[in-house]
MDAnalysis code that builds the backbone (N, CA, C; Angstrom):
import MDAnalysis as mda
import numpy as np

u = mda.Universe.empty(213, n_residues=71, atom_resindex=np.repeat(np.arange(71), 3), trajectory=True)
u.add_TopologyAttr("name", ["N", "CA", "C"] * 71)
u.add_TopologyAttr("resid", np.arange(1, 72))
u.add_TopologyAttr("resname", ["MET", "THR", "HIS", "ASP", "ARG", "SER", "ASN", "ARG", "ARG", "ASP", "ALA", "PRO", "HIS", "GLU", "GLY", "ALA", "SER", "ARG", "ARG", "PRO", "GLY", "VAL", "ASP", "LEU", "SER", "LEU", "SER", "VAL", "ASP", "ASP", "VAL", "TRP", "LEU", "GLN", "GLU", "TRP", "ALA", "ALA", "GLU", "GLY", "ILE", "GLU", "ARG", "LEU", "ALA", "ALA", "LEU", "LEU", "ALA", "ALA", "HIS", "ALA", "ALA", "PHE", "ASP", "GLU", "PHE", "VAL", "ARG", "GLY", "ARG", "ASN", "ASN", "GLY", "GLY", "ASP", "GLU", "CYS", "HIS", "GLY", "CYS"])
u.atoms.positions = np.array([
    [-207.251, 57.407, 94.825],
    [-206.273, 56.814, 93.930],
    [-205.802, 57.886, 92.943],
    [-204.509, 58.054, 92.827],
    [-203.943, 59.040, 91.908],
    [-203.466, 58.342, 90.639],
    [-203.659, 59.042, 89.543],
    [-203.215, 58.515, 88.253],
    [-202.008, 59.307, 87.792],
    [-200.996, 58.587, 87.335],
    [-199.816, 59.249, 86.791],
    [-200.049, 59.475, 85.305],
    [-200.317, 60.716, 84.933],
    [-200.612, 61.041, 83.539],
    [-199.380, 61.489, 82.767],
    [-198.249, 61.581, 83.422],
    [-197.058, 62.067, 82.735],
    [-196.648, 61.130, 81.607],
    [-196.797, 59.826, 81.805],
    [-196.426, 58.887, 80.741],
    [-197.348, 59.019, 79.544],
    [-198.635, 59.203, 79.805],
    [-199.594, 59.336, 78.711],
    [-199.336, 60.612, 77.929],
    [-199.064, 61.691, 78.611],
    [-198.860, 62.984, 77.953],
    [-197.574, 62.995, 77.126],
    [-196.553, 62.324, 77.614],
    [-195.268, 62.339, 76.928],
    [-195.126, 61.222, 75.901],
    [-196.125, 60.376, 75.819],
    [-196.055, 59.290, 74.839],
    [-196.167, 59.866, 73.439],
    [-195.471, 59.259, 72.470],
    [-195.582, 59.755, 71.096],
    [-197.013, 59.607, 70.586],
    [-197.381, 60.459, 69.678],
    [-198.696, 60.428, 69.048],
    [-198.889, 59.076, 68.396],
    [-200.061, 58.500, 68.547],
    [-200.332, 57.146, 68.063],
    [-200.035, 56.974, 66.571],
    [-200.430, 57.929, 65.750],
    [-200.207, 57.821, 64.313],
    [-198.921, 58.481, 63.848],
    [-198.102, 58.958, 64.778],
    [-196.916, 59.725, 64.413],
    [-195.923, 58.913, 63.602],
    [-195.800, 57.624, 63.887],
    [-194.806, 56.825, 63.169],
    [-195.141, 56.699, 61.696],
    [-196.409, 56.884, 61.333],
    [-196.808, 56.782, 59.929],
    [-196.702, 58.112, 59.200],
    [-196.457, 59.186, 59.918],
    [-196.406, 60.512, 59.301],
    [-194.956, 60.935, 59.102],
    [-194.594, 61.251, 57.883],
    [-193.215, 61.691, 57.642],
    [-192.974, 63.055, 58.267],
    [-191.796, 63.233, 58.827],
    [-191.414, 64.526, 59.376],
    [-191.904, 64.792, 60.781],
    [-192.532, 63.809, 61.436],
    [-193.013, 64.005, 62.801],
    [-191.966, 63.480, 63.764],
    [-191.563, 64.327, 64.689],
    [-190.569, 63.964, 65.691],
    [-191.240, 63.122, 66.764],
    [-190.836, 61.858, 66.912],
    [-191.467, 60.951, 67.860],
    [-191.168, 61.302, 69.311],
    [-190.233, 62.206, 69.542],
    [-189.923, 62.577, 70.917],
    [-190.878, 63.646, 71.446],
    [-191.747, 64.184, 70.594],
    [-192.696, 65.211, 71.007],
    [-193.876, 64.589, 71.742],
    [-194.473, 65.354, 72.646],
    [-195.669, 64.880, 73.325],
    [-196.854, 64.973, 72.379],
    [-197.935, 64.325, 72.745],
    [-199.151, 64.358, 71.944],
    [-199.620, 65.792, 71.775],
    [-199.543, 66.583, 72.836],
    [-199.951, 67.987, 72.769],
    [-199.118, 68.762, 71.759],
    [-197.822, 68.540, 71.762],
    [-196.931, 69.254, 70.844],
    [-197.177, 68.846, 69.395],
    [-197.412, 67.551, 69.162],
    [-197.681, 67.070, 67.809],
    [-198.985, 67.676, 67.308],
    [-200.024, 67.668, 68.167],
    [-201.309, 68.250, 67.776],
    [-201.148, 69.729, 67.459],
    [-200.408, 70.442, 68.292],
    [-200.222, 71.869, 68.088],
    [-199.503, 72.143, 66.771],
    [-198.475, 71.367, 66.462],
    [-197.755, 71.549, 65.199],
    [-198.659, 71.271, 63.997],
    [-199.457, 70.207, 64.086],
    [-200.355, 69.876, 62.977],
    [-201.431, 70.946, 62.819],
    [-201.964, 71.437, 63.931],
    [-202.981, 72.475, 63.902],
    [-202.425, 73.757, 63.293],
    [-201.221, 74.134, 63.685],
    [-200.587, 75.342, 63.143],
    [-200.308, 75.177, 61.648],
    [-199.827, 74.021, 61.247],
    [-199.547, 73.782, 59.829],
    [-200.829, 73.867, 58.997],
    [-201.932, 73.317, 59.526],
    [-203.216, 73.413, 58.838],
    [-203.653, 74.864, 58.689],
    [-203.496, 75.625, 59.757],
    [-203.878, 77.034, 59.729],
    [-203.050, 77.827, 58.733],
    [-201.777, 77.540, 58.670],
    [-200.892, 78.234, 57.726],
    [-201.279, 77.884, 56.290],
    [-201.611, 76.614, 56.038],
    [-202.045, 76.213, 54.696],
    [-203.334, 76.930, 54.299],
    [-204.279, 77.019, 55.232],
    [-205.546, 77.705, 54.938],
    [-205.318, 79.195, 54.704],
    [-204.450, 79.787, 55.493],
    [-204.145, 81.204, 55.327],
    [-203.475, 81.451, 53.977],
    [-202.551, 80.585, 53.603],
    [-201.875, 80.720, 52.308],
    [-202.878, 80.598, 51.166],
    [-203.835, 79.677, 51.273],
    [-204.851, 79.524, 50.238],
    [-205.735, 80.769, 50.164],
    [-206.090, 81.323, 51.313],
    [-206.909, 82.534, 51.334],
    [-206.166, 83.709, 50.703],
    [-204.902, 83.864, 51.040],
    [-204.105, 84.943, 50.462],
    [-203.931, 84.757, 48.954],
    [-203.769, 83.518, 48.511],
    [-203.643, 83.247, 47.077],
    [-204.939, 83.602, 46.349],
    [-206.084, 83.310, 46.970],
    [-207.361, 83.664, 46.359],
    [-207.512, 85.178, 46.249],
    [-207.120, 85.886, 47.296],
    [-207.183, 87.348, 47.261],
    [-206.241, 87.915, 46.191],
    [-205.057, 87.353, 46.074],
    [-204.100, 87.819, 45.071],
    [-204.632, 87.563, 43.660],
    [-205.255, 86.400, 43.457],
    [-205.816, 86.083, 42.149],
    [-206.949, 87.047, 41.800],
    [-207.789, 87.359, 42.785],
    [-208.879, 88.300, 42.532],
    [-208.327, 89.690, 42.233],
    [-207.311, 90.110, 42.970],
    [-206.681, 91.414, 42.731],
    [-206.116, 91.475, 41.319],
    [-205.459, 90.406, 40.903],
    [-204.900, 90.354, 39.538],
    [-206.015, 90.423, 38.499],
    [-207.121, 89.733, 38.754],
    [-208.257, 89.761, 37.848],
    [-208.821, 91.175, 37.725],
    [-209.008, 91.852, 38.849],
    [-209.567, 93.206, 38.839],
    [-208.618, 94.169, 38.147],
    [-207.330, 94.071, 38.450],
    [-206.347, 94.950, 37.794],
    [-206.298, 94.694, 36.290],
    [-206.428, 93.441, 35.888],
    [-206.430, 93.099, 34.468],
    [-207.629, 93.678, 33.752],
    [-208.756, 93.690, 34.410],
    [-209.961, 94.276, 33.808],
    [-209.820, 95.788, 33.691],
    [-209.212, 96.419, 34.689],
    [-209.068, 97.872, 34.673],
    [-207.994, 98.330, 33.684],
    [-207.019, 97.504, 33.412],
    [-205.934, 97.882, 32.512],
    [-206.124, 97.355, 31.101],
    [-207.243, 96.735, 30.826],
    [-207.458, 96.108, 29.525],
    [-207.894, 97.056, 28.424],
    [-208.198, 98.285, 28.740],
    [-208.615, 99.231, 27.722],
    [-210.113, 99.282, 27.497],
    [-210.814, 98.267, 27.954],
    [-212.269, 98.238, 27.817],
    [-212.914, 98.712, 29.109],
    [-212.503, 99.841, 29.571],
    [-213.010, 100.333, 30.845],
    [-214.443, 100.816, 30.700],
    [-215.216, 100.499, 31.683],
    [-216.608, 100.932, 31.727],
    [-216.707, 101.931, 32.859],
    [-216.811, 103.209, 32.528],
    [-216.778, 104.257, 33.546],
    [-218.068, 104.385, 34.328],
    [-219.149, 103.829, 33.863],
    [-220.413, 103.935, 34.579],
    [-220.816, 102.652, 35.289],
    [-220.007, 101.616, 35.156],
    [-220.391, 100.315, 35.711],
    [-220.083, 100.180, 37.169],
])
């Protein structure tokens, strides 16, 4: 017995109608991929922001005039 999986794969994501900005014509795979990529981009942006904040902190300490040359 063969199963036709094309309908299941092309069906809109179950929770997609509740999510703003989700295109209901996308397959479940495409919706998952977009959400996964968006999550990764958010995490990367947070990591870069943390690095930038630390860089600013270090530069502020070095430019503050209270330099410790032996520390």
